[in-house]
DSSP file (Angstrom, degrees, kcal/mol; ACC not computed):
  #  RESIDUE AA STRUCTURE BP1 BP2  ACC     N-H-->O    O-->H-N    N-H-->O    O-->H-N    TCO  KAPPA ALPHA  PHI   PSI    X-CA   Y-CA   Z-CA
    1    1 A M              0   0    0      0, 0.0     2,-0.5     0, 0.0     0, 0.0   0.000 360.0 360.0 360.0 135.4   83.0   78.6  131.0
    2    2 A N        -     0   0    0      1,-0.2     0, 0.0     3,-0.0     0, 0.0  -0.790 360.0-155.4 -95.3 132.4   85.8   77.0  129.0
    3    3 A L  S    S+     0   0    0     -2,-0.5    -1,-0.2     1,-0.3     0, 0.0   0.860  95.0  35.8 -70.6 -35.5   87.8   74.2  130.8
    4    4 A F  S >  S+     0   0    0      1,-0.1     3,-1.1     3,-0.1    -1,-0.3  -0.785  71.0 171.1-116.2  77.6   90.9   74.9  128.6
    5    5 A P  T 3  S+     0   0    0      0, 0.0    -1,-0.1     0, 0.0    -2,-0.1   0.707  73.5  53.8 -67.8 -18.3   90.9   78.6  128.1
    6    6 A M  T 3  S+     0   0    0      2,-0.1     2,-0.6     1,-0.0    -2,-0.0   0.556  93.0  82.4 -88.5  -9.7   94.4   78.8  126.5
    7    7 A I  S <  S-     0   0    0     -3,-1.1    -3,-0.1     0, 0.0    -1,-0.0  -0.855  71.8-152.7 -98.8 122.5   93.5   76.2  123.9
    8    8 A Q        -     0   0    0     -2,-0.6     3,-0.2     1,-0.1    -2,-0.1  -0.696  20.1-110.9 -90.7 140.8   91.6   77.7  120.9
    9    9 A P        -     0   0    0      0, 0.0     2,-0.2     0, 0.0    -1,-0.1  -0.170  62.3 -62.8 -59.5 168.6   89.3   75.8  118.8
   10   10 A E        -     0   0    0      1,-0.1     2,-0.2     3,-0.0     3,-0.1  -0.359  58.5-138.5 -57.3 114.7   90.5   75.2  115.2
   11   11 A L        -     0   0    0     -2,-0.2     2,-0.1    -3,-0.2    -1,-0.1  -0.501  28.6 -95.4 -74.8 146.6   90.9   78.6  113.6
   12   12 A E        -     0   0    0     -2,-0.2     2,-0.6     1,-0.1    -1,-0.1  -0.389  39.3-136.4 -67.2 130.8   89.7   78.9  110.1
   13   13 A L        -     0   0    0     -2,-0.1     2,-0.3    -3,-0.1    -1,-0.1  -0.723  16.2-144.2 -90.8 123.4   92.7   78.4  107.8
   14   14 A K        -     0   0    0     -2,-0.6     2,-0.8     1,-0.1    -1,-0.0  -0.617  23.3-105.9 -83.3 143.0   92.8   80.9  105.0
   15   15 A D        -     0   0    0     -2,-0.3     2,-1.2     1,-0.1    -1,-0.1  -0.534  32.9-152.7 -67.8 112.1   94.0   79.9  101.6
   16   16 A V        -     0   0    0     -2,-0.8     2,-0.3     1,-0.0    -1,-0.1  -0.714  10.8-143.4 -93.5 104.1   97.3   81.5  101.4
   17   17 A S        -     0   0    0     -2,-1.2    -2,-0.0     1,-0.0    -1,-0.0  -0.423   9.8-151.0 -66.2 124.4   97.9   82.1   97.7
   18   18 A L        -     0   0    0     -2,-0.3     3,-0.1     1,-0.1    -1,-0.0  -0.670  22.7-109.7 -88.0 152.4  101.5   81.7   96.7
   19   19 A P        -     0   0    0      0, 0.0     2,-0.2     0, 0.0    -1,-0.1  -0.260  53.5 -71.2 -68.9 165.0  102.9   83.7   93.8
   20   20 A M        -     0   0    0      1,-0.1     2,-0.2    24,-0.0     0, 0.0  -0.404  55.8-120.2 -57.1 121.4  103.6   82.0   90.5
   21   21 A Y        -     0   0    0     -2,-0.2    24,-1.0    -3,-0.1     2,-0.4  -0.455  36.9-178.1 -74.1 136.5  106.7   79.9   91.1
   22   22 A K  E     +A   44   0A   0     22,-0.2     2,-0.3    -2,-0.2    22,-0.2  -0.983   8.3 162.1-133.1 143.8  109.6   80.8   88.8
   23   23 A E  E     -A   43   0A   0     20,-2.1    20,-2.9    -2,-0.4     2,-0.5  -0.937  44.9 -86.8-148.8 171.3  113.1   79.3   88.3
   24   24 A I  E     -A   42   0A   0     -2,-0.3    18,-0.3    18,-0.2    11,-0.1  -0.710  51.1-108.6 -83.2 131.2  115.9   79.4   85.9
   25   25 A A        -     0   0    0     16,-3.6     9,-2.9    -2,-0.5     2,-0.4  -0.226  39.4-152.7 -58.6 144.7  115.5   76.7   83.2
   26   26 A W  E     -B   33   0B   0      7,-0.3     2,-1.0    -3,-0.0     3,-0.1  -0.965  19.9-136.5-136.3 146.1  118.0   73.9   83.7
   27   27 A D  E  >> -B   32   0B   0      5,-2.9     4,-1.5    -2,-0.4     5,-1.2  -0.805  22.9-170.0 -90.8  98.7  119.8   71.4   81.4
   28   28 A F  T  45S+     0   0    0     -2,-1.0    -1,-0.2     1,-0.2     0, 0.0   0.769  80.9  57.6 -67.5 -25.4  119.6   68.1   83.5
   29   29 A E  T  45S+     0   0    0      1,-0.2    -1,-0.2    -3,-0.1    -2,-0.0   0.874 120.2  25.8 -72.7 -37.0  121.8   66.2   81.3
   30   30 A H  T  45S-     0   0    0     -3,-0.3    -2,-0.2     2,-0.2    -1,-0.2   0.491 101.1-126.5-107.8  -2.0  124.8   68.7   81.7
   31   31 A N  T  <5 +     0   0    0     -4,-1.5    -3,-0.2     1,-0.2    -2,-0.0   0.949  68.4 117.9  60.0  53.4  123.8   70.0   85.0
   32   32 A V  E   < -B   27   0B   0     -5,-1.2    -5,-2.9     0, 0.0    -1,-0.2  -0.962  68.8 -99.3-144.2 147.7  123.9   73.7   83.9
   33   33 A P  E     -B   26   0B   0      0, 0.0     2,-0.4     0, 0.0    -7,-0.3  -0.393  37.9-119.9 -64.9 149.8  121.5   76.6   83.5
   34   34 A I        -     0   0    0     -9,-2.9     7,-2.2     7,-0.2     2,-0.3  -0.793  29.7-163.4 -96.6 136.5  120.0   77.3   80.1
   35   35 A Y  E     -C   40   0C   0     -2,-0.4     2,-0.4     5,-0.3    -9,-0.0  -0.868  10.7-164.6-118.3 151.7  120.7   80.8   78.6
   36   36 A E  E >  S-C   39   0C   0      3,-3.0     3,-2.3    -2,-0.3    -2,-0.0  -0.995  79.9 -12.0-133.9 128.6  119.1   82.5   75.8
   37   37 A N  T 3  S-     0   0    0     -2,-0.4    -1,-0.1     1,-0.3     0, 0.0   0.857 130.2 -55.2  44.0  42.6  120.9   85.6   74.2
   38   38 A G  T 3  S+     0   0    0      1,-0.2    -1,-0.3     0, 0.0    -3,-0.0   0.509 120.5 104.8  75.0   6.0  123.3   85.6   77.2
   39   39 A N  E <  S-C   36   0C   0     -3,-2.3    -3,-3.0     0, 0.0     2,-0.3  -0.895  81.1-102.3-116.4 148.2  120.6   85.8   79.7
   40   40 A P  E     -C   35   0C   0      0, 0.0     2,-0.4     0, 0.0    -5,-0.3  -0.549  38.7-119.5 -68.1 131.8  119.3   83.0   81.9
   41   41 A K        -     0   0    0     -7,-2.2   -16,-3.6    -2,-0.3     2,-0.4  -0.590  26.3-149.3 -64.0 117.3  116.0   81.5   80.6
   42   42 A W  E     -A   24   0A   0     -2,-0.4     2,-0.3   -18,-0.3   -18,-0.2  -0.790  15.8-176.8 -99.8 138.8  113.2   81.8   83.2
   43   43 A I  E     -A   23   0A   0    -20,-2.9   -20,-2.1    -2,-0.4     2,-0.2  -0.803   5.9-157.6-124.0 167.4  110.4   79.2   83.4
   44   44 A T  E >>  +A   22   0A   0     -2,-0.3     3,-0.8   -22,-0.2     4,-0.7  -0.765  45.5  18.0-135.8 176.9  107.3   79.1   85.6
   45   45 A G  H >> S-     0   0    0    -24,-1.0     4,-1.6    -2,-0.2     3,-0.7  -0.141 117.4 -10.6  57.8-143.9  104.7   76.6   87.0
   46   46 A K  H 3> S+     0   0    0      1,-0.3     4,-1.7     2,-0.2    -1,-0.2   0.769 132.5  56.8 -66.8 -26.0  105.3   73.0   87.1
   47   47 A E  H <> S+     0   0    0     -3,-0.8     4,-1.8     2,-0.2    -1,-0.3   0.842 109.3  49.1 -73.4 -31.1  108.4   72.9   85.0
   48   48 A A  H <X S+     0   0    0     -4,-0.7     4,-2.0    -3,-0.7    -2,-0.2   0.834 109.9  48.7 -76.0 -30.0  109.9   75.4   87.5
   49   49 A V  H  X S+     0   0    0     -4,-1.6     4,-2.5     2,-0.2    -2,-0.2   0.816 108.6  57.8 -73.6 -30.4  108.9   73.3   90.5
   50   50 A L  H  X S+     0   0    0     -4,-1.7     4,-2.9     2,-0.2     5,-0.2   0.914 107.2  47.2 -58.6 -48.9  110.5   70.3   88.5
   51   51 A V  H  X S+     0   0    0     -4,-1.8     4,-2.5     1,-0.2     5,-0.2   0.929 110.2  50.5 -65.9 -41.9  113.8   72.2   88.4
   52   52 A W  H  X S+     0   0    0     -4,-2.0     4,-2.8     1,-0.2     5,-0.2   0.927 112.6  47.9 -60.4 -41.9  113.7   73.0   92.1
   53   53 A A  H  X S+     0   0    0     -4,-2.5     4,-2.3     2,-0.2    -2,-0.2   0.961 111.7  49.6 -66.1 -41.8  113.0   69.3   93.0
   54   54 A W  H  X S+     0   0    0     -4,-2.9     4,-1.0     1,-0.2    -1,-0.2   0.970 115.2  43.4 -65.1 -45.4  115.8   68.0   90.8
   55   55 A K  H >X S+     0   0    0     -4,-2.5     4,-1.0    -5,-0.2     3,-0.6   0.906 110.2  55.2 -67.4 -36.5  118.3   70.4   92.2
   56   56 A A  H 3< S+     0   0    0     -4,-2.8     3,-0.4     1,-0.2    17,-0.3   0.867 106.2  51.4 -57.6 -36.6  117.2   69.9   95.7
   57   57 A L  H 3< S+     0   0    0     -4,-2.3    -1,-0.2     1,-0.2    -2,-0.2   0.694 110.5  51.2 -81.3 -13.0  117.8   66.1   95.4
   58   58 A H  H << S+     0   0    0     -4,-1.0     2,-0.5    -3,-0.6    -1,-0.2   0.573  93.0  82.2 -95.0  -4.0  121.3   66.8   94.1
   59   59 A V  S  < S-     0   0    0     -4,-1.0    14,-3.2    -3,-0.4     2,-0.5  -0.793  80.8-127.0 -98.7 129.9  122.5   69.2   96.9
   60   60 A Q  B >>  -d   73   0D   0     -2,-0.5     3,-1.3    12,-0.2     4,-0.7  -0.618  31.2-117.3 -84.3 136.1  123.7   67.6  100.0
   61   61 A K  T 34 S+     0   0    0     12,-2.6    11,-0.1    -2,-0.5     8,-0.1  -0.252  87.4  13.8 -73.4 149.3  122.0   69.0  103.0
   62   62 A Y  T 34 S+     0   0    0      9,-0.5    -1,-0.2     6,-0.3     7,-0.1   0.481 103.9  91.1  71.6   0.3  123.8   70.9  105.7
   63   63 A I  T <4 S+     0   0    0     -3,-1.3    -2,-0.1     1,-0.2    -1,-0.1   0.877  70.9  57.9 -98.2 -43.8  126.9   71.3  103.7
   64   64 A Y    ><  -     0   0    0     -4,-0.7     3,-1.5     1,-0.1    -2,-0.2  -0.804  63.0-151.4-100.9 128.2  126.8   74.6  101.9
   65   65 A P  T 3  S+     0   0    0      0, 0.0    -1,-0.1     0, 0.0     4,-0.1   0.692  91.7  71.1 -66.4 -19.2  126.2   77.8  103.9
   66   66 A I  T 3  S+     0   0    0      2,-0.0     2,-0.3    -3,-0.0    -2,-0.0   0.707  93.4  64.0 -79.2 -14.3  124.5   79.4  100.9
   67   67 A Y  S <  S-     0   0    0     -3,-1.5     2,-0.1     4,-0.1    -5,-0.0  -0.727  89.0-110.2-100.7 157.1  121.4   77.1  101.4
   68   68 A S    >   -     0   0    0     -2,-0.3     3,-1.5     1,-0.1    -6,-0.3  -0.361  33.9-110.4 -70.6 162.5  119.0   77.0  104.3
   69   69 A W  T 3  S+     0   0    0      1,-0.3    -1,-0.1    -8,-0.1    -8,-0.0   0.469 118.2  65.1 -73.7  -0.3  119.1   73.9  106.4
   70   70 A N  T 3  S+     0   0    0     -9,-0.0     2,-0.4    32,-0.0    -1,-0.3   0.480  90.5  82.4 -93.8  -6.5  115.7   73.0  104.9
   71   71 A Y  S <  S+     0   0    0     -3,-1.5    -9,-0.5   -11,-0.1     2,-0.1  -0.847  75.7  28.2-108.3 134.2  117.2   72.6  101.4
   72   72 A G  S    S-     0   0    0     -2,-0.4     2,-0.3    27,-0.2   -12,-0.2  -0.360  75.9 -86.7 108.7 171.9  119.0   69.6  100.1
   73   73 A C  B     -d   60   0D   0    -14,-3.2   -12,-2.6   -17,-0.3     3,-0.3  -0.814  13.1-142.1-124.0 152.9  118.9   65.9  100.6
   74   74 A Q    >   +     0   0    0     -2,-0.3     3,-1.7   -14,-0.2     4,-0.2   0.056  63.0 121.1-101.7  22.2  120.7   63.6  103.1
   75   75 A L  G >   +     0   0    0      1,-0.3     3,-1.3     2,-0.2    -1,-0.2   0.736  65.1  65.5 -60.3 -21.6  121.3   60.7  100.6
   76   76 A E  G >  S+     0   0    0      1,-0.3     3,-1.7    -3,-0.3    -1,-0.3   0.775  85.2  73.1 -72.2 -26.0  125.0   60.9  101.1
   77   77 A S  G <  S+     0   0    0     -3,-1.7    -1,-0.3     1,-0.3    -2,-0.2   0.578  88.7  62.9 -64.1  -9.0  124.6   59.8  104.6
   78   78 A L  G X  S+     0   0    0     -3,-1.3     3,-1.4    -4,-0.2     2,-0.4   0.510  75.7 109.6 -93.1  -6.6  123.9   56.4  103.3
   79   79 A I  T <  S+     0   0    0     -3,-1.7     3,-0.1     1,-0.2    -3,-0.0  -0.566  88.3   8.9 -70.3 129.6  127.2   55.9  101.8
   80   80 A G  T 3  S+     0   0    0     -2,-0.4    -1,-0.2     1,-0.3     2,-0.2   0.439  87.7 147.6  81.0   2.1  129.2   53.4  103.5
   81   81 A Q    <   -     0   0    0     -3,-1.4     2,-0.6     1,-0.1    -1,-0.3  -0.470  44.7-144.6 -69.8 139.3  126.4   52.2  105.8
   82   82 A T        +     0   0    0     -2,-0.2     2,-0.2    -3,-0.1    -1,-0.1  -0.415  60.7 117.6-100.5  54.7  126.7   48.5  106.7
   83   83 A V  S    S-     0   0    0     -2,-0.6    -3,-0.0     1,-0.1    -2,-0.0  -0.712  73.5 -80.0-112.0 170.6  122.9   48.0  106.7
   84   84 A S     >  -     0   0    0     -2,-0.2     4,-2.5     1,-0.1     5,-0.2  -0.305  35.8-116.9 -64.0 155.1  120.7   45.8  104.5
   85   85 A E  H  > S+     0   0    0      1,-0.2     4,-2.6     2,-0.2     5,-0.2   0.861 116.3  57.0 -48.1 -45.5  119.8   46.9  101.1
   86   86 A E  H  > S+     0   0    0      1,-0.2     4,-2.1     2,-0.2    -1,-0.2   0.907 109.7  44.6 -60.6 -49.0  116.1   46.9  102.1
   87   87 A L  H  > S+     0   0    0      1,-0.2     4,-2.6     2,-0.2     5,-0.2   0.915 113.2  49.8 -67.8 -47.2  116.9   49.3  104.9
   88   88 A K  H  X S+     0   0    0     -4,-2.5     4,-2.5     1,-0.2    -1,-0.2   0.887 112.4  46.9 -55.8 -42.7  119.1   51.5  102.8
   89   89 A Q  H  X S+     0   0    0     -4,-2.6     4,-2.0     2,-0.2    -1,-0.2   0.895 111.7  52.0 -74.8 -36.6  116.4   51.7  100.0
   90   90 A S  H  X S+     0   0    0     -4,-2.1     4,-1.6     2,-0.2    -2,-0.2   0.881 112.0  46.6 -58.9 -44.4  113.7   52.5  102.7
   91   91 A E  H  X S+     0   0    0     -4,-2.6     4,-3.1     2,-0.2    -2,-0.2   0.921 110.8  52.6 -68.6 -44.7  115.9   55.4  104.1
   92   92 A A  H  X S+     0   0    0     -4,-2.5     4,-2.1     1,-0.2    -2,-0.2   0.873 108.9  48.0 -57.5 -39.3  116.5   56.7  100.7
   93   93 A I  H  X S+     0   0    0     -4,-2.0     4,-1.7     2,-0.2    -1,-0.2   0.840 112.1  50.9 -69.9 -34.9  112.9   56.8   99.9
   94   94 A R  H  X S+     0   0    0     -4,-1.6     4,-2.8     2,-0.2     5,-0.2   0.960 110.3  50.2 -61.1 -55.6  112.3   58.6  103.3
   95   95 A Y  H  X S+     0   0    0     -4,-3.1     4,-2.3     1,-0.2    -2,-0.2   0.885 109.6  50.9 -51.7 -46.1  115.0   61.1  102.5
   96   96 A V  H  X S+     0   0    0     -4,-2.1     4,-2.5     1,-0.2    -1,-0.2   0.885 111.9  45.1 -67.8 -38.0  113.6   61.9   99.1
   97   97 A R  H  X S+     0   0    0     -4,-1.7     4,-2.3     1,-0.2    -1,-0.2   0.901 113.2  52.0 -70.9 -38.4  110.1   62.5  100.4
   98   98 A Q  H  < S+     0   0    0     -4,-2.8     4,-0.3     1,-0.2    -2,-0.2   0.869 111.3  46.1 -55.3 -43.2  111.5   64.6  103.2
   99   99 A T  H >< S+     0   0    0     -4,-2.3     3,-1.2    -5,-0.2     4,-0.3   0.948 114.2  45.8 -73.1 -47.3  113.5   66.7  100.9
  100  100 A L  H >< S+     0   0    0     -4,-2.5     3,-1.5     1,-0.2     6,-0.2   0.875 104.4  62.1 -70.5 -33.2  110.7   67.3   98.2
  101  101 A T  T 3< S+     0   0    0     -4,-2.3    -1,-0.2     1,-0.3    -2,-0.2   0.569  83.1  78.4 -69.3  -6.4  107.9   68.1  100.8
  102  102 A E  T <  S+     0   0    0     -3,-1.2    -1,-0.3    -4,-0.3    -2,-0.2   0.852  77.2  87.4 -66.5 -29.3  109.8   71.2  102.1
  103  103 A N  S X  S-     0   0    0     -3,-1.5     3,-1.7    -4,-0.3   -54,-0.0  -0.567  71.7-150.9 -76.6 119.1  108.5   73.0   99.0
  104  104 A P  T 3  S+     0   0    0      0, 0.0    -1,-0.2     0, 0.0   -86,-0.1   0.733  95.6  63.0 -63.4 -19.5  105.1   74.6   99.6
  105  105 A Y  T 3  S+     0   0    0     24,-0.1    25,-1.7     2,-0.0     2,-0.5   0.711  88.5  77.4 -74.9 -24.7  104.4   74.2   95.8
  106  106 A I  E <   +E  129   0E   0     -3,-1.7    23,-0.3    -6,-0.2     3,-0.1  -0.836  55.8 179.0 -96.6 124.2  104.6   70.4   96.0
  107  107 A T  E     +     0   0E   0     21,-3.1     2,-0.3    -2,-0.5    22,-0.2   0.613  65.3   4.8 -99.7 -19.8  101.4   68.9   97.5
  108  108 A D  E     -E  128   0E   0     20,-1.2    20,-3.1    -8,-0.1     2,-0.5  -0.931  54.1-143.5-169.6 143.2  102.3   65.2   97.3
  109  109 A V  E     +E  127   0E   0     -2,-0.3     2,-0.3    18,-0.2    18,-0.2  -0.956  32.5 173.5-106.7 123.6  105.2   62.8   96.5
  110  110 A K  E     +E  126   0E   0     16,-3.1    16,-3.4    -2,-0.5    -2,-0.0  -0.908  49.0  17.0-134.7 156.8  104.1   59.6   94.8
  111  111 A E  E    S-     0   0E   0     -2,-0.3     2,-0.5    14,-0.2    -1,-0.2   0.890  70.7-173.5  57.1  47.4  105.6   56.5   93.2
  112  112 A V  E     -     0   0E   0     13,-0.2     2,-0.4    -3,-0.1    13,-0.2  -0.610   3.2-176.9 -82.0 129.6  109.1   57.0   94.6
  113  113 A S  E     -E  124   0E   0     11,-3.1    11,-2.1    -2,-0.5     2,-0.4  -0.973   6.0-177.9-127.6 117.5  111.6   54.5   93.2
  114  114 A V  E     -E  123   0E   0     -2,-0.4     2,-0.4     9,-0.2     9,-0.2  -0.918   2.5-179.1-117.0 141.9  115.1   54.3   94.2
  115  115 A S  E     -E  122   0E   0      7,-2.6     7,-2.9    -2,-0.4     2,-0.6  -0.998  17.3-151.3-144.1 134.6  117.7   52.0   92.8
  116  116 A F  E     +E  121   0E   0     -2,-0.4     2,-0.4     5,-0.2     5,-0.2  -0.957  18.7 175.0-104.2 117.6  121.4   51.3   93.6
  117  117 A T  E >   -E  120   0E   0      3,-2.6     3,-3.8    -2,-0.6     2,-0.1  -0.989  63.8 -55.4-125.9 118.2  123.4   50.1   90.6
  118  118 A N  T 3  S-     0   0    0     -2,-0.4     0, 0.0     1,-0.3     0, 0.0  -0.307 123.0 -20.8  42.8-114.4  127.1   49.7   91.2
  119  119 A D  T 3  S+     0   0    0     -2,-0.1     2,-0.5    -3,-0.1    -1,-0.3   0.324 119.9  99.9 -95.1   8.4  128.1   53.3   92.4
  120  120 A V  E <   -E  117   0E   0     -3,-3.8    -3,-2.6     2,-0.0     2,-0.6  -0.828  53.9-162.6-110.5 128.6  125.0   55.0   90.9
  121  121 A L  E     -E  116   0E   0     -2,-0.5     2,-0.4    -5,-0.2    -5,-0.2  -0.886  13.7-167.0-105.7 122.9  121.8   56.0   92.9
  122  122 A S  E     -E  115   0E   0     -7,-2.9    -7,-2.6    -2,-0.6     2,-0.4  -0.925   3.7-171.2-111.9 134.2  118.8   56.6   90.6
  123  123 A I  E     +E  114   0E   0     -2,-0.4    15,-2.8    -9,-0.2     2,-0.3  -0.979   9.6 169.1-131.1 140.3  115.6   58.2   91.8
  124  124 A S  E     +EF 113 137E   0    -11,-2.1   -11,-3.1    -2,-0.4     2,-0.3  -0.995  11.0 146.8-141.4 146.9  112.2   58.7   90.1
  125  125 A C  E     - F   0 136E   0     11,-1.9    11,-3.5    -2,-0.3     2,-0.4  -0.978  40.4-113.5-167.1 168.4  109.0   59.8   91.4
  126  126 A A  E     -EF 110 135E   0    -16,-3.4   -16,-3.1    -2,-0.3     2,-0.5  -0.907  27.9-158.6-110.4 138.6  105.8   61.7   90.6
  127  127 A L  E     -EF 109 134E   0      7,-3.3     7,-1.6    -2,-0.4     2,-0.7  -0.948  11.2-147.0-115.9 131.0  105.1   65.0   92.2
  128  128 A N  E     +EF 108 133E   0    -20,-3.1   -21,-3.1    -2,-0.5   -20,-1.2  -0.859  30.2 179.3 -89.0 119.8  101.7   66.7   92.6
  129  129 A T  E >   -EF 106 132E   0      3,-2.0     3,-0.7    -2,-0.7   -23,-0.2  -0.634  47.3 -99.0-112.4 174.1  102.3   70.4   92.4
  130  130 A R  T 3  S+     0   0    0    -25,-1.7     3,-0.1     1,-0.2   -24,-0.1   0.670 126.7  46.6 -58.8 -19.1  100.0   73.3   92.6
  131  131 A Y  T 3  S-     0   0    0      1,-0.4     2,-0.3   -26,-0.2    -1,-0.2   0.496 125.4 -80.8-106.7  -9.5  100.3   73.4   88.8
  132  132 A G  E <   -F  129   0E   0     -3,-0.7    -3,-2.0   -87,-0.1    -1,-0.4  -0.807  65.5 -37.2 131.9-175.4   99.8   69.7   88.0
  133  133 A E  E     +F  128   0E   0     -2,-0.3     2,-0.3    -5,-0.2    -5,-0.2  -0.504  49.0 178.4 -82.8 151.4  101.8   66.5   88.0
  134  134 A V  E     -F  127   0E   0     -7,-1.6    -7,-3.3    -2,-0.2     2,-0.5  -0.978  23.2-131.7-146.3 155.2  105.5   66.2   87.0
  135  135 A K  E     -F  126   0E   0     -2,-0.3     2,-0.5    -9,-0.2    -9,-0.2  -0.924  18.3-153.6-109.8 128.3  107.8   63.3   86.9
  136  136 A V  E     -F  125   0E   0    -11,-3.5   -11,-1.9    -2,-0.5     2,-0.5  -0.895  12.6-179.6-102.3 130.6  111.4   63.6   88.5
  137  137 A N  E      F  124   0E   0     -2,-0.5   -13,-0.2   -13,-0.2    -2,-0.0  -0.929 360.0 360.0-118.4 103.5  114.3   61.5   87.3
  138  138 A A              0   0    0    -15,-2.8   -14,-0.2    -2,-0.5   -17,-0.1   0.366 360.0 360.0-126.7 360.0  117.4   62.2   89.2
């Protein structure tokens, strides 16, 4: 007799294989998609995940109705905050991790570095993806 009949023992988790991730190639310097012969250039694997991560860090969360509420970053909420720089940096790192771990192709976010110089926020981190490691500089 089971004392808690409604609680199931851990079910065997099956490896849910995801399809190859694909994204339109992105020119990070000019913030525009890359075209070849008039058509968007498609990329796959870790380069595609890198594009997703870079774009997700640049989209303000909860603002654009075209994106789900799980997409984007809340870094703008730190603007004008009258908190210590340490707290602001800690929150920025938390937001970066929270944003990037929404993607099922990203398995870990490491070496997150956030710096505020004048009015510019710089972010760098390493991502473990299902296809290998990539570095993000946003």
